[in-house]
Backbone of each chain as ProteinMPNN parsed JSONL, in Angstrom:
{"seq_chain_A": "MKCFVSYLEVLEIKGQANFQSLIISMFEAVYVLVQKDNNEEGLEALSEMLEVEPRFFKKNFKELLELLTKIFRLPNIEGGVRRMTTEILVDYAEKSPALFRKRKEAL", "coords_chain_A": {"N_chain_A": [[-9.938, -13.092, -132.562], [-12.738, -13.037, -131.044], [-12.658, -10.188, -131.159], [-13.291, -9.841, -133.165], [-15.771, -10.571, -133.598], [-16.99, -8.902, -131.874], [-16.518, -6.977, -133.513], [-18.541, -7.131, -135.521], [-20.958, -7.524, -133.819], [-21.643, -4.799, -133.579], [-22.03, -3.745, -135.975], [-23.761, -2.647, -139.135], [-25.673, -4.594, -141.232], [-25.202, -3.942, -143.907], [-22.626, -3.127, -143.728], [-21.364, -5.686, -142.521], [-21.436, -7.384, -144.645], [-18.786, -6.693, -146.12], [-17.159, -8.196, -144.372], [-17.304, -10.793, -145.047], [-15.767, -12.606, -146.457], [-14.199, -13.214, -144.759], [-14.943, -15.535, -143.475], [-14.154, -18.349, -143.97], [-11.591, -18.217, -143.074], [-12.026, -17.623, -140.541], [-13.257, -19.997, -139.592], [-11.105, -21.734, -140.161], [-9.995, -21.166, -138.048], [-10.784, -21.815, -135.965], [-10.996, -24.201, -135.925], [-7.989, -25.101, -135.759], [-7.472, -24.372, -133.479], [-9.089, -25.781, -131.732], [-8.218, -28.137, -132.574], [-5.472, -28.376, -131.77], [-5.362, -27.726, -128.695], [-7.705, -28.562, -127.495], [-9.065, -26.101, -127.387], [-11.881, -23.914, -126.396], [-12.193, -21.502, -127.172], [-12.478, -20.605, -129.828], [-14.918, -22.03, -130.679], [-16.55, -20.788, -128.785], [-16.748, -17.731, -129.877], [-17.66, -17.975, -131.856], [-20.073, -19.267, -131.525], [-21.168, -17.319, -129.982], [-21.271, -15.553, -132.228], [-23.249, -16.384, -133.987], [-25.716, -16.371, -132.227], [-25.946, -13.761, -132.203], [-26.032, -13.298, -134.917], [-27.207, -15.001, -136.913], [-27.774, -14.812, -139.487], [-25.713, -14.014, -140.842], [-23.58, -16.242, -141.482], [-25.069, -17.464, -143.501], [-24.796, -17.808, -145.729], [-22.234, -19.491, -145.873], [-23.037, -21.699, -145.103], [-22.758, -24.176, -145.266], [-20.204, -24.759, -145.307], [-20.019, -24.222, -142.431], [-21.143, -26.083, -141.661], [-19.537, -28.674, -142.218], [-17.343, -27.824, -141.114], [-18.296, -28.194, -138.121], [-18.859, -30.738, -138.115], [-16.321, -32.008, -138.636], [-14.886, -31.257, -136.237], [-16.435, -32.312, -134.432], [-15.832, -35.105, -135.128], [-12.525, -35.454, -134.326], [-10.111, -37.307, -132.851], [-9.891, -38.154, -129.07], [-11.358, -35.955, -128.421], [-12.274, -33.359, -125.993], [-14.865, -33.729, -123.507], [-16.355, -31.029, -123.376], [-16.002, -29.478, -125.378], [-17.428, -31.077, -127.551], [-19.841, -31.139, -126.683], [-20.353, -28.068, -126.945], [-19.663, -27.729, -129.709], [-22.097, -29.671, -130.178], [-24.314, -27.909, -129.274], [-23.861, -25.436, -130.694], [-24.778, -25.952, -133.107], [-27.326, -27.249, -132.684], [-28.697, -24.709, -131.79], [-28.275, -23.044, -134.053], [-30.196, -24.506, -135.542], [-32.368, -24.086, -134.242], [-32.489, -21.236, -134.725], [-32.435, -21.266, -137.915], [-34.054, -22.335, -139.097], [-34.886, -23.163, -141.587], [-32.81, -23.192, -142.994], [-32.108, -25.693, -142.569], [-34.11, -27.572, -143.272], [-33.672, -27.64, -145.62], [-31.076, -29.403, -145.754], [-31.509, -31.861, -144.445], [-29.653, -33.666, -143.375], [-27.776, -33.068, -142.187], [-28.93, -32.709, -139.412]], "CA_chain_A": [[-11.495, -13.921, -132.549], [-13.496, -12.024, -130.124], [-12.507, -8.415, -131.421], [-13.586, -9.483, -134.761], [-17.224, -10.993, -133.145], [-17.178, -8.059, -130.997], [-16.957, -5.565, -134.256], [-19.535, -7.62, -136.323], [-22.121, -7.11, -133.427], [-22.046, -3.665, -133.968], [-22.085, -3.364, -137.305], [-24.622, -3.087, -139.407], [-25.851, -5.765, -141.831], [-24.34, -3.585, -144.638], [-21.164, -3.229, -142.852], [-20.946, -6.994, -142.108], [-21.07, -7.881, -145.83], [-17.204, -6.646, -146.367], [-16.096, -9.221, -143.592], [-17.925, -12.183, -144.938], [-15.011, -13.039, -146.705], [-13.287, -13.551, -143.315], [-15.385, -16.592, -142.617], [-13.93, -19.447, -143.877], [-10.56, -17.902, -142.174], [-12.642, -17.562, -138.908], [-13.878, -21.574, -139.174], [-9.604, -22.907, -139.751], [-8.929, -20.571, -136.991], [-12.056, -22.28, -134.485], [-10.753, -25.73, -135.948], [-7.231, -25.378, -135.355], [-7.561, -24.338, -131.81], [-9.857, -27.144, -131.051], [-7.338, -29.58, -132.755], [-4.008, -28.164, -130.706], [-5.292, -27.822, -127.693], [-8.654, -28.763, -127.352], [-9.506, -24.654, -126.625], [-12.967, -23.62, -126.848], [-12.475, -19.843, -127.597], [-13.531, -20.038, -131.264], [-16.208, -22.037, -130.745], [-17.129, -19.718, -127.994], [-17.083, -16.558, -130.032], [-18.29, -18.444, -132.979], [-21.441, -19.549, -131.024], [-21.675, -16.159, -130.047], [-21.689, -15.011, -133.334], [-24.477, -17.342, -134.362], [-26.682, -16.289, -131.151], [-26.191, -12.572, -132.508], [-25.962, -12.588, -136.398], [-27.088, -16.374, -137.168], [-27.822, -14.519, -141.173], [-24.026, -13.727, -141.502], [-23.006, -17.225, -142.22], [-26.215, -18.187, -144.42], [-23.947, -18.248, -147.778], [-21.148, -20.306, -145.692], [-23.707, -23.121, -144.176], [-22.263, -25.919, -145.582], [-18.881, -24.977, -144.951], [-19.988, -23.872, -140.983], [-21.747, -27.89, -140.909], [-18.261, -29.122, -142.501], [-16.634, -27.64, -139.744], [-18.689, -28.536, -136.979], [-19.123, -32.67, -138.413], [-14.733, -32.237, -138.668], [-14.84, -31.285, -135.29], [-17.077, -33.545, -134.101], [-14.956, -36.526, -135.16], [-11.285, -35.229, -133.979], [-9.988, -38.291, -132.089], [-9.244, -37.162, -128.206], [-11.711, -34.512, -128.462], [-12.646, -33.349, -124.585], [-16.371, -33.607, -123.883], [-16.789, -29.902, -123.521], [-15.733, -29.423, -127.145], [-18.118, -31.824, -128.532], [-20.99, -30.484, -126.462], [-20.105, -27.158, -127.34], [-20.141, -27.995, -131.017], [-23.766, -29.332, -130.271], [-25.106, -27.074, -128.61], [-23.915, -24.435, -131.933], [-25.622, -26.788, -134.314], [-28.674, -27.135, -131.871], [-29.159, -23.618, -131.306], [-28.162, -22.395, -135.277], [-31.143, -25.118, -136.228], [-33.751, -23.333, -134.138], [-32.715, -19.969, -135.301], [-32.798, -21.086, -139.324], [-34.891, -23.896, -139.696], [-35.417, -22.978, -142.685], [-31.598, -23.978, -144.215], [-32.068, -27.083, -141.761], [-35.039, -28.163, -143.958], [-33.539, -27.749, -147.117], [-30.324, -30.181, -145.317], [-31.487, -32.818, -142.797], [-28.763, -34.665, -143.149], [-26.865, -32.125, -140.951], [-29.212, -33.103, -138.112]], "C_chain_A": [[-12.9, -13.19, -132.057], [-13.421, -10.968, -130.539], [-13.196, -9.021, -132.529], [-14.989, -9.677, -134.351], [-17.555, -9.424, -132.68], [-17.409, -6.878, -132.148], [-18.234, -5.747, -135.017], [-20.715, -7.368, -135.548], [-22.505, -5.998, -133.858], [-22.352, -3.176, -135.147], [-23.229, -3.811, -138.024], [-25.298, -3.684, -141.045], [-25.121, -5.37, -142.937], [-23.266, -3.715, -145.138], [-20.643, -4.428, -142.82], [-20.396, -7.515, -143.325], [-19.776, -8.103, -146.39], [-16.798, -7.802, -145.614], [-16.838, -10.515, -144.28], [-16.852, -13.298, -145.291], [-13.722, -13.934, -145.652], [-13.706, -14.836, -142.926], [-14.72, -17.721, -142.499], [-12.326, -19.378, -142.997], [-11.29, -18.273, -140.731], [-12.845, -19.544, -139.03], [-12.338, -22.253, -139.357], [-9.099, -22.448, -138.63], [-9.739, -21.669, -135.7], [-11.377, -23.615, -134.703], [-8.981, -25.919, -135.411], [-6.772, -25.009, -134.079], [-7.89, -25.153, -130.924], [-8.426, -28.491, -131.161], [-6.364, -29.51, -131.904], [-4.349, -28.178, -129.496], [-6.6, -27.873, -127.067], [-10.222, -27.392, -126.483], [-10.866, -24.75, -127.704], [-13.085, -22.157, -126.989], [-13.127, -19.815, -128.404], [-14.496, -20.439, -130.77], [-17.209, -21.416, -129.929], [-17.754, -18.444, -128.869], [-17.891, -16.876, -131.145], [-20.299, -18.839, -132.418], [-21.931, -18.111, -130.435], [-22.321, -15.198, -131.257], [-23.322, -15.229, -133.878], [-25.794, -16.614, -133.486], [-27.151, -14.54, -131.977], [-27.153, -12.382, -134.085], [-26.026, -13.718, -137.42], [-27.586, -16.254, -139.305], [-26.036, -14.128, -141.547], [-23.358, -14.844, -141.894], [-23.963, -18.042, -143.071], [-25.355, -18.453, -145.803], [-23.054, -19.379, -147.019], [-21.833, -21.393, -144.758], [-23.417, -24.102, -144.508], [-20.918, -26.026, -145.276], [-18.614, -24.822, -142.832], [-20.395, -25.687, -140.657], [-20.339, -28.275, -141.067], [-17.35, -29.057, -141.096], [-17.085, -28.27, -138.346], [-18.447, -30.765, -137.103], [-17.206, -32.729, -138.594], [-14.094, -32.229, -137.446], [-15.231, -32.274, -134.296], [-15.981, -35.318, -133.913], [-13.398, -36.406, -135.523], [-11.263, -36.363, -132.878], [-9.376, -37.326, -130.525], [-10.389, -36.425, -127.972], [-12.505, -34.291, -127.249], [-14.608, -33.332, -124.604], [-17.064, -32.083, -123.984], [-17.035, -29.498, -124.595], [-17.079, -29.645, -127.715], [-19.552, -31.653, -127.72], [-21.22, -29.003, -126.902], [-20.27, -26.997, -128.763], [-21.246, -28.508, -131.362], [-24.323, -28.772, -130.142], [-25.035, -25.937, -129.774], [-25.011, -24.969, -133.039], [-26.773, -26.908, -133.996], [-28.953, -25.531, -132.446], [-29.002, -22.479, -132.813], [-29.313, -23.255, -136.163], [-32.117, -24.343, -135.431], [-33.683, -21.605, -134.577], [-32.652, -19.759, -136.852], [-33.176, -21.959, -139.338], [-35.016, -24.334, -140.876], [-33.919, -23.941, -143.735], [-31.568, -25.772, -143.249], [-32.47, -27.769, -142.582], [-34.505, -28.821, -145.404], [-31.641, -29.306, -146.702], [-30.471, -31.148, -143.967], [-30.475, -33.369, -143.014], [-27.837, -34.378, -142.2], [-27.213, -32.474, -139.668], [-28.938, -34.47, -138.037]], "O_chain_A": [[-13.882, -12.907, -132.744], [-14.486, -10.411, -130.268], [-14.038, -8.18, -132.843], [-15.66, -8.761, -134.828], [-18.467, -8.841, -133.267], [-18.224, -5.976, -131.954], [-18.984, -4.789, -135.209], [-21.678, -6.99, -136.215], [-23.559, -5.917, -134.489], [-22.974, -2.119, -135.253], [-23.75, -4.911, -137.844], [-25.267, -2.864, -141.963], [-24.272, -6.198, -143.268], [-22.842, -4.111, -146.224], [-19.438, -4.489, -143.065], [-19.268, -8.006, -143.376], [-19.436, -9.136, -146.967], [-16.0, -8.524, -146.212], [-16.73, -11.443, -143.478], [-16.817, -14.433, -144.815], [-12.854, -14.795, -145.796], [-13.012, -15.411, -142.087], [-14.537, -18.256, -141.406], [-11.937, -20.358, -142.361], [-10.956, -19.217, -140.014], [-12.269, -20.159, -138.133], [-12.196, -23.317, -138.755], [-8.094, -22.918, -138.097], [-9.16, -22.137, -134.72], [-11.141, -24.245, -133.672], [-8.735, -26.878, -134.68], [-5.67, -25.375, -133.67], [-7.423, -25.374, -129.807], [-7.927, -29.288, -130.365], [-6.207, -30.486, -131.171], [-3.492, -28.792, -128.86], [-6.703, -27.213, -126.032], [-11.249, -27.447, -125.806], [-11.052, -25.187, -128.84], [-14.209, -21.663, -126.899], [-14.233, -19.277, -128.343], [-15.248, -19.594, -130.284], [-18.416, -21.423, -130.171], [-18.926, -18.096, -128.727], [-18.812, -16.113, -131.439], [-21.363, -18.616, -132.996], [-23.136, -17.86, -130.473], [-23.312, -14.469, -131.298], [-24.231, -14.422, -134.075], [-26.816, -16.335, -134.113], [-28.301, -14.192, -132.248], [-28.199, -11.804, -134.379], [-25.353, -13.735, -138.45], [-27.677, -17.173, -140.12], [-25.508, -14.069, -142.657], [-22.451, -14.633, -142.7], [-23.692, -19.213, -143.338], [-25.492, -19.321, -146.665], [-23.135, -20.435, -147.647], [-21.245, -21.885, -143.795], [-23.894, -25.095, -143.959], [-20.396, -27.107, -145.005], [-17.637, -25.122, -142.146], [-20.021, -26.347, -139.688], [-19.735, -28.248, -139.995], [-16.881, -29.918, -140.351], [-16.273, -28.781, -137.574], [-18.026, -31.635, -136.34], [-16.858, -33.906, -138.692], [-13.056, -32.862, -137.252], [-14.505, -32.901, -133.524], [-15.664, -36.13, -133.045], [-12.898, -36.924, -136.522], [-12.191, -36.444, -132.073], [-8.722, -36.284, -130.572], [-10.339, -36.169, -126.769], [-13.534, -34.966, -127.231], [-15.358, -32.994, -125.52], [-18.137, -31.921, -124.564], [-18.165, -29.137, -124.921], [-17.775, -28.772, -128.234], [-20.489, -32.167, -128.331], [-22.373, -28.735, -127.24], [-21.041, -26.104, -129.114], [-21.727, -28.23, -132.461], [-25.282, -28.804, -130.913], [-26.119, -25.379, -129.947], [-25.882, -24.321, -133.621], [-27.573, -26.713, -134.911], [-29.428, -25.354, -133.568], [-29.469, -21.341, -132.78], [-29.484, -22.913, -137.333], [-32.905, -23.798, -136.203], [-34.679, -20.894, -134.712], [-32.745, -18.626, -137.324], [-32.365, -22.786, -139.757], [-35.201, -25.489, -141.258], [-33.936, -24.796, -144.621], [-30.911, -26.759, -143.58], [-31.731, -28.666, -142.988], [-34.733, -29.866, -146.013], [-31.321, -30.021, -147.651], [-29.839, -31.182, -142.911], [-30.611, -34.082, -142.019], [-27.206, -35.184, -141.516], [-26.365, -32.606, -138.785], [-29.106, -35.076, -136.978]]}, "seq_chain_B": "MKKHIADTIGEVAGTIISAKDDAWPEFRTNVWNLFKDANINSVFAGFYILESFLTFAPDHFKEYTNDLYALFKLGLEH", "coords_chain_B": {"N_chain_B": [[-3.736, -11.443, -116.063], [-2.841, -9.181, -118.297], [-4.617, -9.656, -120.19], [-6.741, -8.443, -118.667], [-6.422, -6.097, -117.888], [-5.912, -4.675, -120.471], [-8.17, -5.247, -120.79], [-9.683, -3.236, -119.328], [-8.789, -0.513, -119.935], [-9.853, -0.547, -122.502], [-12.479, -0.418, -122.124], [-12.865, 1.714, -120.151], [-11.808, 3.725, -122.25], [-13.853, 3.915, -124.422], [-15.9, 4.17, -122.447], [-15.276, 6.917, -121.816], [-15.178, 7.86, -124.602], [-17.27, 7.371, -126.035], [-19.417, 9.459, -124.808], [-18.044, 11.694, -125.528], [-16.676, 12.655, -128.256], [-13.892, 13.443, -128.823], [-12.463, 13.338, -126.471], [-10.28, 11.907, -125.842], [-7.935, 12.375, -128.073], [-5.46, 10.466, -128.892], [-6.001, 8.664, -128.962], [-6.914, 6.394, -130.716], [-4.863, 6.509, -132.116], [-2.505, 4.996, -130.701], [-3.777, 2.961, -130.079], [-3.221, 1.697, -132.995], [-0.294, 2.207, -132.582], [-0.054, -0.457, -131.107], [-0.305, -2.39, -132.899], [1.404, -2.081, -134.951], [3.592, -3.033, -133.251], [6.611, -5.121, -132.963], [6.536, -6.566, -130.911], [4.533, -9.458, -129.94], [2.793, -9.989, -127.778], [1.913, -6.805, -127.669], [0.299, -6.656, -129.776], [-1.818, -8.355, -129.194], [-2.632, -7.117, -126.929], [-4.078, -5.042, -128.08], [-6.097, -5.948, -129.794], [-7.454, -7.183, -127.874], [-8.05, -4.693, -126.253], [-9.2, -3.402, -128.55], [-11.867, -5.439, -128.388], [-13.102, -4.542, -125.992], [-13.715, -1.945, -126.474], [-15.2, -1.532, -128.66], [-17.814, -2.147, -128.134], [-18.769, 0.171, -126.895], [-18.014, 2.277, -127.749], [-18.707, 2.317, -131.111], [-18.867, 3.423, -133.445], [-16.232, 4.97, -133.399], [-14.46, 4.104, -135.295], [-15.553, 4.099, -137.274], [-14.539, 4.63, -139.725], [-12.426, 3.383, -140.583], [-12.845, 1.09, -141.342], [-11.692, -0.475, -143.313], [-8.988, -1.048, -142.447], [-9.554, -2.26, -140.276], [-10.367, -4.55, -141.152], [-8.17, -5.357, -142.581], [-6.59, -6.028, -140.31], [-8.162, -8.307, -139.171], [-7.831, -10.174, -140.673], [-5.722, -10.642, -140.672], [-5.022, -11.327, -138.16], [-7.181, -13.557, -138.335], [-5.287, -15.293, -139.682], [-3.193, -16.25, -138.683]], "CA_chain_B": [[-3.731, -9.873, -115.713], [-2.236, -8.016, -118.983], [-5.769, -9.313, -120.467], [-7.589, -7.899, -117.157], [-5.835, -4.754, -117.878], [-6.03, -4.305, -121.526], [-10.011, -5.067, -121.471], [-9.843, -2.315, -118.537], [-8.466, 0.054, -121.072], [-10.609, -0.462, -123.896], [-14.03, -0.3, -121.304], [-12.518, 2.884, -119.972], [-11.615, 4.202, -123.479], [-14.843, 3.476, -124.671], [-16.904, 5.258, -122.012], [-14.621, 8.347, -122.393], [-15.031, 8.755, -125.717], [-18.849, 7.234, -126.244], [-19.692, 10.496, -124.041], [-17.46, 13.002, -126.233], [-15.713, 12.068, -129.258], [-13.068, 14.168, -129.112], [-12.102, 13.174, -125.413], [-9.075, 11.015, -126.05], [-7.549, 12.069, -128.956], [-4.579, 9.781, -128.973], [-6.76, 6.813, -128.342], [-7.143, 5.75, -131.936], [-3.08, 6.279, -132.522], [-2.329, 4.396, -129.904], [-4.216, 1.483, -130.381], [-2.61, 1.459, -134.087], [0.683, 1.866, -132.584], [0.025, -1.716, -130.235], [-0.454, -3.503, -133.665], [2.51, -2.171, -135.646], [4.769, -3.337, -132.293], [6.865, -6.368, -133.397], [5.825, -7.366, -130.337], [3.115, -10.433, -130.168], [2.169, -9.268, -126.911], [1.029, -5.587, -128.256], [-0.873, -7.193, -131.055], [-2.786, -9.12, -128.4], [-3.321, -5.973, -126.26], [-4.404, -3.946, -129.209], [-7.278, -6.866, -129.936], [-8.357, -6.878, -126.332], [-8.669, -3.36, -125.982], [-10.441, -3.26, -129.261], [-12.776, -6.332, -128.238], [-14.079, -4.187, -125.11], [-14.012, -0.595, -126.814], [-16.289, -1.462, -129.317], [-18.983, -2.609, -127.693], [-19.279, 1.322, -125.932], [-18.733, 3.596, -129.21], [-18.382, 1.511, -132.417], [-18.693, 4.31, -134.635], [-15.23, 5.879, -133.035], [-13.487, 3.157, -136.193], [-16.38, 3.641, -138.335], [-13.853, 5.246, -141.02], [-11.416, 2.574, -140.823], [-13.244, -0.284, -141.508], [-10.7, -1.312, -144.112], [-7.871, -0.879, -142.142], [-10.146, -3.382, -139.499], [-10.672, -5.786, -142.097], [-6.577, -6.23, -142.505], [-5.963, -6.986, -138.945], [-8.875, -9.039, -138.25], [-7.648, -11.085, -141.77], [-4.163, -11.094, -140.473], [-5.102, -11.882, -137.036], [-7.078, -15.281, -138.008], [-4.816, -16.029, -140.757], [-1.878, -16.36, -138.04]], "C_chain_B": [[-3.463, -9.053, -117.337], [-4.148, -8.173, -119.799], [-6.724, -8.162, -119.468], [-7.512, -6.261, -117.893], [-6.074, -4.058, -119.283], [-7.632, -3.987, -121.967], [-10.417, -3.648, -120.408], [-9.579, -0.841, -119.204], [-9.309, 0.245, -121.743], [-11.998, -0.15, -122.869], [-13.905, 1.499, -120.689], [-12.424, 4.039, -121.072], [-13.016, 4.854, -124.058], [-15.733, 4.094, -124.015], [-16.668, 6.396, -121.843], [-15.325, 8.646, -123.881], [-16.726, 8.515, -126.517], [-19.843, 8.71, -125.099], [-19.073, 12.042, -124.661], [-16.588, 12.458, -127.014], [-14.57, 12.138, -129.56], [-12.091, 14.406, -127.679], [-10.98, 12.67, -125.246], [-8.501, 11.174, -127.801], [-6.561, 11.319, -129.472], [-4.512, 8.574, -128.943], [-6.365, 6.203, -130.061], [-5.614, 5.196, -132.218], [-2.276, 5.392, -132.002], [-2.406, 2.795, -129.682], [-3.417, 0.944, -131.858], [-1.539, 0.995, -134.085], [0.951, 0.158, -132.202], [0.275, -2.583, -131.654], [0.641, -3.295, -134.802], [3.923, -2.834, -134.742], [5.166, -4.946, -133.098], [6.523, -7.354, -132.255], [4.688, -8.112, -129.948], [2.553, -9.741, -129.183], [1.102, -7.949, -127.422], [0.374, -5.857, -129.122], [-1.863, -7.526, -130.047], [-3.224, -8.181, -127.669], [-3.94, -5.424, -127.123], [-5.908, -5.159, -129.774], [-8.241, -6.991, -128.589], [-9.13, -6.316, -126.073], [-9.698, -3.07, -127.254], [-11.749, -4.227, -129.043], [-13.582, -5.159, -127.112], [-14.379, -2.575, -125.503], [-15.156, -0.722, -127.634], [-17.313, -1.683, -129.336], [-19.27, -1.152, -127.003], [-19.407, 2.361, -126.893], [-17.556, 2.655, -130.677], [-17.903, 2.325, -133.357], [-17.232, 5.169, -134.339], [-14.232, 5.002, -134.734], [-14.21, 3.273, -137.065], [-15.151, 3.995, -139.744], [-12.917, 4.396, -141.581], [-11.701, 1.466, -141.023], [-12.056, -1.41, -142.562], [-9.363, -1.807, -143.359], [-8.487, -2.245, -140.406], [-10.19, -4.717, -140.338], [-9.536, -6.54, -142.291], [-5.923, -6.792, -141.259], [-6.781, -7.7, -138.63], [-8.467, -10.145, -139.609], [-6.215, -11.508, -141.273], [-4.049, -11.611, -139.066], [-5.774, -13.611, -137.31], [-6.699, -15.731, -138.843], [-3.234, -16.736, -139.875], [-2.448, -16.931, -136.243]], "O_chain_B": [[-4.189, -8.06, -117.387], [-4.853, -7.176, -119.96], [-7.257, -7.14, -119.899], [-8.432, -5.542, -118.285], [-6.43, -2.88, -119.261], [-8.179, -3.217, -122.757], [-11.438, -3.027, -120.704], [-10.379, 0.018, -118.834], [-9.742, 1.397, -121.713], [-12.537, 0.837, -123.368], [-14.808, 2.322, -120.841], [-12.892, 5.154, -120.843], [-13.224, 6.065, -124.128], [-16.554, 4.698, -124.705], [-17.62, 7.16, -121.687], [-15.952, 9.681, -124.108], [-17.23, 9.283, -127.336], [-21.031, 8.527, -124.833], [-19.483, 13.166, -124.371], [-15.695, 11.763, -126.53], [-14.001, 11.346, -130.311], [-11.228, 15.281, -127.602], [-10.487, 13.077, -124.194], [-8.631, 10.264, -128.62], [-6.583, 11.353, -130.702], [-3.635, 7.711, -128.911], [-5.343, 5.543, -130.245], [-5.223, 4.051, -132.443], [-1.349, 4.937, -132.673], [-1.645, 1.89, -129.339], [-3.006, -0.217, -131.847], [-1.17, 0.039, -134.767], [1.845, -0.489, -132.748], [1.083, -3.505, -131.546], [0.826, -4.232, -135.579], [5.006, -3.088, -135.271], [4.36, -5.704, -133.636], [6.285, -8.553, -132.406], [3.734, -7.429, -129.574], [1.785, -8.838, -129.513], [-0.121, -8.032, -127.536], [-0.453, -4.967, -129.326], [-2.883, -6.839, -130.103], [-4.452, -8.221, -127.6], [-4.985, -5.2, -126.514], [-6.812, -4.457, -130.227], [-9.462, -6.894, -128.468], [-10.296, -6.562, -125.765], [-10.819, -2.596, -127.064], [-12.775, -3.779, -129.555], [-14.742, -4.895, -127.429], [-15.245, -1.983, -124.858], [-16.136, -0.034, -127.35], [-17.99, -1.534, -130.354], [-20.301, -1.281, -126.344], [-20.356, 3.133, -127.031], [-16.366, 2.515, -130.956], [-16.867, 2.166, -134.001], [-17.071, 6.119, -135.107], [-13.251, 5.645, -135.106], [-13.853, 2.61, -138.039], [-15.237, 3.275, -140.738], [-12.548, 4.479, -142.753], [-10.801, 0.634, -140.906], [-11.778, -2.607, -142.496], [-8.784, -2.846, -143.676], [-7.678, -2.872, -139.723], [-9.992, -5.833, -139.858], [-9.476, -7.769, -142.269], [-5.062, -7.664, -141.145], [-6.495, -8.134, -137.514], [-9.014, -11.224, -139.381], [-5.708, -12.606, -141.502], [-3.067, -12.287, -138.76], [-5.274, -14.625, -136.824], [-7.351, -16.686, -139.266], [-2.427, -17.511, -140.387], [-1.609, -17.139, -135.366]]}, "name": "protein", "num_of_chains": 2, "seq": "MKCFVSYLEVLEIKGQANFQSLIISMFEAVYVLVQKDNNEEGLEALSEMLEVEPRFFKKNFKELLELLTKIFRLPNIEGGVRRMTTEILVDYAEKSPALFRKRKEALMKKHIADTIGEVAGTIISAKDDAWPEFRTNVWNLFKDANINSVFAGFYILESFLTFAPDHFKEYTNDLYALFKLGLEH"}
């Protein structure tokens, strides 16, 4: 996943569009990592990508919110994972406030 | 340790190739061979190498976007 993020960061916006179909798979991988081992690596990669290219996830904003909500509601979730999930939500809201204005329930 | 070695290879290759694109002609072939290997550790090594390499010389794989797409798709789904 980090390799994928690393490549997306160096691609031009036009080139990134071709990889948008992988977003759902990326979200599923992040969820599986957290669910199985409380592994934060997927969340770290996601956070990095949102930091650098928030627009990449614009079309999948709904699915991103669903992912973060699902993670937050996992039983036995570690504090670090919960904190990172919250940070991702807050950072994304700062980067793309217009998206959150349309979906206030996200906050 | 394996990740550290792979990261280092990626950085060294990236530094060399970003200075002169044809300085390491076998590099790309060697990376593809890692992904073709049945050993999962080789596949991981390939991803680690690319992760650090791409930050130095992203254009080196510009013509292979479709191949990278297929690799990432396979990696994310497994």
